[in-house]
C-alpha positions as CSV (number, residue, x, y, z in Angstrom):
1,M,24.8,74.8,24.9
2,R,21.6,76.6,24.0
3,T,19.5,78.3,26.7
4,V,16.0,77.4,27.5
5,Q,14.8,80.7,26.1
6,A,16.6,80.1,22.8
7,V,15.1,76.6,22.4
8,C,11.6,78.0,23.2
9,A,12.1,80.9,20.8
10,E,13.0,78.5,18.0
11,R,9.9,76.4,18.7
12,A,7.7,79.5,18.6
13,V,9.1,80.5,15.2
14,R,8.4,77.0,13.9
15,L,4.9,77.2,15.2
16,R,4.3,80.6,13.6
17,Q,5.3,79.0,10.3
18,G,2.8,76.2,10.7
19,R,5.5,73.6,11.6
20,C,5.9,71.2,14.5
21,P,7.7,73.0,17.3
22,L,9.9,70.0,17.9
23,H,10.5,68.5,14.5
24,G,10.0,71.4,12.1
25,A,7.8,69.3,9.8
26,I,4.8,71.1,8.3
27,M,1.8,70.2,10.5
28,L,-1.1,68.6,8.5
29,P,-4.8,68.8,8.9
30,N,-6.1,66.3,11.4
31,S,-9.8,67.2,11.6
32,G,-12.6,69.1,10.0
33,W,-13.6,72.6,11.0
34,H,-14.8,73.3,14.6
35,Y,-17.2,76.1,15.2
36,P,-17.1,76.8,19.0
37,I,-19.3,79.5,20.4
38,T,-16.5,81.2,22.4
39,E,-13.7,81.5,19.8
40,A,-13.0,81.7,16.1
41,P,-13.5,78.6,13.9
42,Y,-10.5,76.4,13.6
43,F,-9.3,73.0,12.5
44,E,-6.8,70.7,14.2
45,V,-3.4,70.1,12.7
46,A,-0.8,67.5,13.8
47,C,2.9,66.7,13.3
48,P,3.2,64.0,10.6
49,S,6.1,62.3,12.5
50,E,5.1,58.8,13.7
51,V,6.9,59.5,17.0
52,C,5.2,62.8,17.7
53,S,1.7,63.6,18.9
54,V,1.9,67.4,18.9
55,R,-1.4,69.0,17.9
56,A,-2.4,72.6,17.3
57,K,-5.4,74.7,16.3
58,A,-5.2,76.4,12.9
59,Y,-7.5,79.3,12.3
60,S,-6.9,79.2,8.6
61,Q,-4.6,77.4,6.2
62,R,-2.1,80.2,6.6
63,G,-2.4,80.5,10.4
64,P,-2.3,81.6,13.0
65,W,-1.6,78.3,14.8
66,Q,-2.1,77.7,18.6
67,L,-0.9,74.6,20.4
68,L,-3.5,72.6,22.1
69,P,-3.4,73.1,25.9
70,Q,-1.5,69.9,26.6
71,W,1.3,71.1,24.3
72,E,1.6,74.7,25.3
73,Y,4.4,73.9,27.7
74,L,6.7,73.4,24.7
75,L,6.9,77.1,24.2
76,H,7.9,77.7,27.8
77,D,10.0,74.7,28.8
78,A,12.9,73.1,26.9
79,I,12.0,69.6,28.2
80,T,10.4,67.6,25.3
81,G,8.0,65.6,27.5
82,P,5.8,62.8,26.2
83,L,5.9,62.6,22.4
84,R,4.5,59.2,21.6
85,R,1.0,58.8,20.3
C-alpha cells in the first residue's frame, strides 16, 4: 500500500508536467488570459476527463502550473474528494 506522502508526491510530479494530478491527462486551456494586479498573468487549465473538475492556473504553455485553491488539498491529502463537475 502506498503512503499518503507517495501519492501526494506522484500528484505533484504530474502537476509539474502540466497533467491532472489525479488522472495524468494533459490539462487543457479552459479560459483566456487573466491579468491580475497582484500576480503574474495566467490562464486556467482543466482536466479533460468528464468525471473530473480539477482546475489550475498556467503561467505559460510550458508552466509552471498551480492548482486553484479548492484543489490544493490534492497535493497534501491522499483523499480524492469531490471530482464531479
